N, C-alpha and C positions, 0 to 999 in steps of 0.2 A: 037068258042071261045077257046083259049088256056087254059091249066089247071091253069096256074098262074093267068090269068085274071079271070077265073071262081072262083078260090079260094079267090082272093081279093074281088070279088063282094059278095060272100057268107059270108066270115068271117069279112069283113069290116076292111081293113088295109089301111086306108086313109093316115096314117103317114109313110107308107112303113117301118114298124117295121121290117118285115122279111128281106128286103134288107139292112137296116141299121145294123141289128144284124149280118148278114152274112159278111158284109163289115168289121165290127169291128173284128170279129173272124179272118178274113184274115189279116187285118192290124196288129193285135197282134201276128200273127203266132201261134195262139192257135191250138193245136191238139185236135180234137173233133169228135164226131159222133152223129147222130140222133139215139135215142132209143125210147121206148114207142110206143104209138099208131101211130104216123107218120111213124116210122120205119116199123110197121106192114103194114101200107098202102103202103109202098114202095115195099112190097113183094106180097101183095094180092090186091083184089079189094078194092079201098080206100073208107073210110067213112069220112065225114066231122068232123073235130075236131078243137077246139080252142087252143089246147095245142101243144107245140113243146118241147119235152124232149131231153136234150143233156147230153152226158157224155163227160168229158174233162180229158185229161191227168193230173194226180195228180200234177206234177211239174208246170203245166201252170195255175192251178186254182187260186192261190193267186194274180198273176199279172192280170189275166182275171177279177177277182172280182172287182179290182180297176177300170179297164177300163169300165166295165159294169156300175158301180156306177156313173162314170163321164158322161155317155151318156144316160142312161135309168133310169127308176124307178126300184129300186132293193130292195127286201125284203129277208132277210136271215131267213131260217127255219132250223130245226134240220138236214135234209138231202138234202136240196136243196137251190139254189138261185133262187128266182122267179123274172123274168125280164119282164117288160111291158113298154108301151109307150102310152100316150094319143093319141087317134085317131086310135087305133088298138084294135080289140077284141082278137087278138092273144096274148097268154101268153107263155113265154118260161120258162122252169124249167131246171136249170143246176144242175145235180146230184152232191152232195158232198159225197155221200156214196162211199167209196173206192172200193167196189165190182165192180162198173161199169167202173173204170179207164182202166182196161185191154181190154175193148171192143174196144177202140180207135185204137189199133194196128191191129185189124182184120177187120176194116171197109173197105167198098168199095163204090165208087161213084154210087148213084142211084138217081132217080127223086123223090123229096119230095116237095109237094106244088108247082109243076111246076118248081122247081129249082134243079140243080144237087148238091147234098150234100153228104158228107161221111155218110154212114148208117152202123150201127152195123151189123155184120154177122147174118144171120137168126137164128142160134142156140143161139147166144148171146141175140138177141131180145126175143126169147122164154124164155131163162133163166131169163131175167129181168121181164118178165110178170109172170112167176111162182113165183119169189120172191114177187112181188106186190100182187098176188092173195093169198099168204099165210101170208101176213102181217096182224096181228090181229088189228093193230092200224089204218089201212086204212079204209076209209069209205066203208060201204057195197055196195053202188052204184058204187064206183070205182072198188071194187073187182069183181063185176058182169061184168063190162066192160073188166077187165083183163081176166076173163074167156071166154068172147066172142072173145077177140083177140087171146087167146090161141086156141080156136076152129077154128077160121079163118086160123091160121097158120097151124094147123094140117090137115085141109082139103086140103090145097095146098101142104104141105110137110109131108105126113103121116109117113115118115121114122123118123121124130123127136119125134114120140109118146113115144119112149123108154126114152126120156129125161124128161118126165112129170110124177111127182109123182102120184101114184094110187089115193090118196085122191082127187086130182084135176080131174083126168080122171073120177072118179065116179060122180063128180059134173057136168060133161059135158054131161052125158047121158040123 
């Protein structure tokens, strides 16, 4: 079974949300990249996740928000646009936090959920995970997942250890 078929069976994407989202991004000419847990999965042994986090070039965001609203269920939050579609357990979060916009220019194509997508550079992925792990407003269970993702990245890329604050390294022991 190919990874896309496996992913669709595990996650339940009967409405082909992933395919529709990727097609919309291409049609709109949006410059974007995968960040978060799926980006971690692109660099290390993957874990199943129902989230697909994206960063979008800042100038593409207003136009993309309108296009997403026209095709999908869209909820706006303080730092993200949450995108979903009935018939799929997958949820996409488009970051609106400007810190992530620069990740797009350094992205490279990698396999994500069995599809080749632009993925943030590994050091940018780590940076985003550090930001998330240090966010006091983030749910504790999400911060624990961020710490696990940081640990997974550091096991594969030990040279990135110098980019992780000591307070996080202490929590990984």
